[in-house]
C-alpha positions in Angstrom: 41.3 -183.0 203.5 40.1 -179.6 202.1 40.6 -176.4 204.1 37.8 -175.8 206.6 36.7 -172.6 204.8 35.8 -174.5 201.6 33.8 -177.2 203.4 30.0 -176.7 203.3 28.6 -175.4 206.6 26.9 -178.2 208.5 23.3 -177.2 209.3 23.8 -177.9 213.0 26.7 -175.4 213.0 24.2 -172.7 211.8 22.9 -170.6 214.6 19.7 -170.0 212.6 18.9 -173.6 211.7 15.7 -174.7 213.4 17.0 -177.8 214.9 15.0 -178.0 218.2 11.4 -179.2 218.7 9.3 -177.2 221.1 9.5 -180.0 223.7 13.3 -180.1 223.5 13.7 -176.3 223.5 11.4 -176.1 226.6 13.5 -178.8 228.3 16.8 -177.1 227.5 15.4 -173.8 228.9 13.8 -175.5 232.0 10.4 -174.0 231.1 7.1 -175.2 229.9 6.2 -175.2 226.1 3.5 -172.5 227.0 6.3 -170.1 227.8 7.7 -170.5 224.2 4.2 -170.1 222.7 3.8 -166.9 224.8 7.1 -165.5 223.4 5.7 -166.2 219.9 2.4 -164.5 220.8 4.4 -161.4 221.9 6.4 -161.6 218.6 9.7 -161.9 220.3 10.6 -165.1 218.4 8.8 -166.8 215.5 9.6 -170.4 215.2 9.8 -172.1 211.9 7.2 -174.8 211.2 8.0 -178.3 210.1 6.1 -179.8 207.2 3.8 -181.3 209.8 3.2 -177.9 211.4 5.3 -178.4 214.5 7.3 -175.5 215.9 11.1 -175.7 215.5 13.6 -173.4 217.2 17.2 -172.3 216.4 20.0 -171.8 218.9 19.7 -168.1 218.3 16.0 -168.2 219.3 16.8 -170.3 222.3 19.3 -167.6 223.5 16.6 -165.0 223.1 14.1 -167.2 225.0 16.7 -167.8 227.8 17.1 -164.0 228.2 13.4 -163.6 228.4 13.1 -166.3 231.0 15.9 -164.6 233.0 13.9 -161.4 233.0 10.6 -163.0 233.8 12.1 -165.1 236.6 13.4 -161.8 238.0 9.9 -160.4 238.2 9.5 -158.6 234.9 6.2 -159.1 233.2 6.5 -161.1 229.9 5.3 -158.1 227.8 8.0 -155.9 229.3 10.6 -158.6 229.0 9.9 -158.9 225.3 10.1 -155.2 224.8 13.4 -154.9 226.8 15.0 -157.6 224.6 13.8 -156.0 221.4 15.3 -152.6 222.6 18.5 -154.3 223.6 18.8 -155.8 220.1 18.1 -152.5 218.5 20.7 -150.8 220.7 23.3 -153.5 219.8 22.6 -153.0 216.1 22.9 -149.2 216.4 26.2 -149.5 218.2 27.5 -151.9 215.5 26.5 -149.5 212.8 28.1 -146.6 214.6 31.4 -148.5 215.0 31.4 -149.3 211.3 30.8 -145.7 210.4 33.6 -144.6 212.8 35.9 -147.2 211.2 35.0 -146.0 207.7 35.5 -142.4 208.7 38.9 -143.1 210.2 40.1 -144.8 207.0 38.9 -142.1 204.5 
């Protein structure tokens, strides 16, 4: 058996692979498909489309949608929830970059 690192990555192991239909994604989140469409309208997540034009969601997108649902269930308007999640993502990215720069600065 070849080492794991040389094995091709299975699509279902890929966090960005659009494996879930809208119905299945809504079921997993315990919400209506309209909620997922609304997240798309607010440009929080953009599902890929199958050849037949059906929306498909990745695990990464489902995590974002779950965070949005958490905020909305807590009383946050959907527009604000989407903005909060975008800002949280930007902050996380900035912190990652700062840590990389600190690490590079410490080694030079």
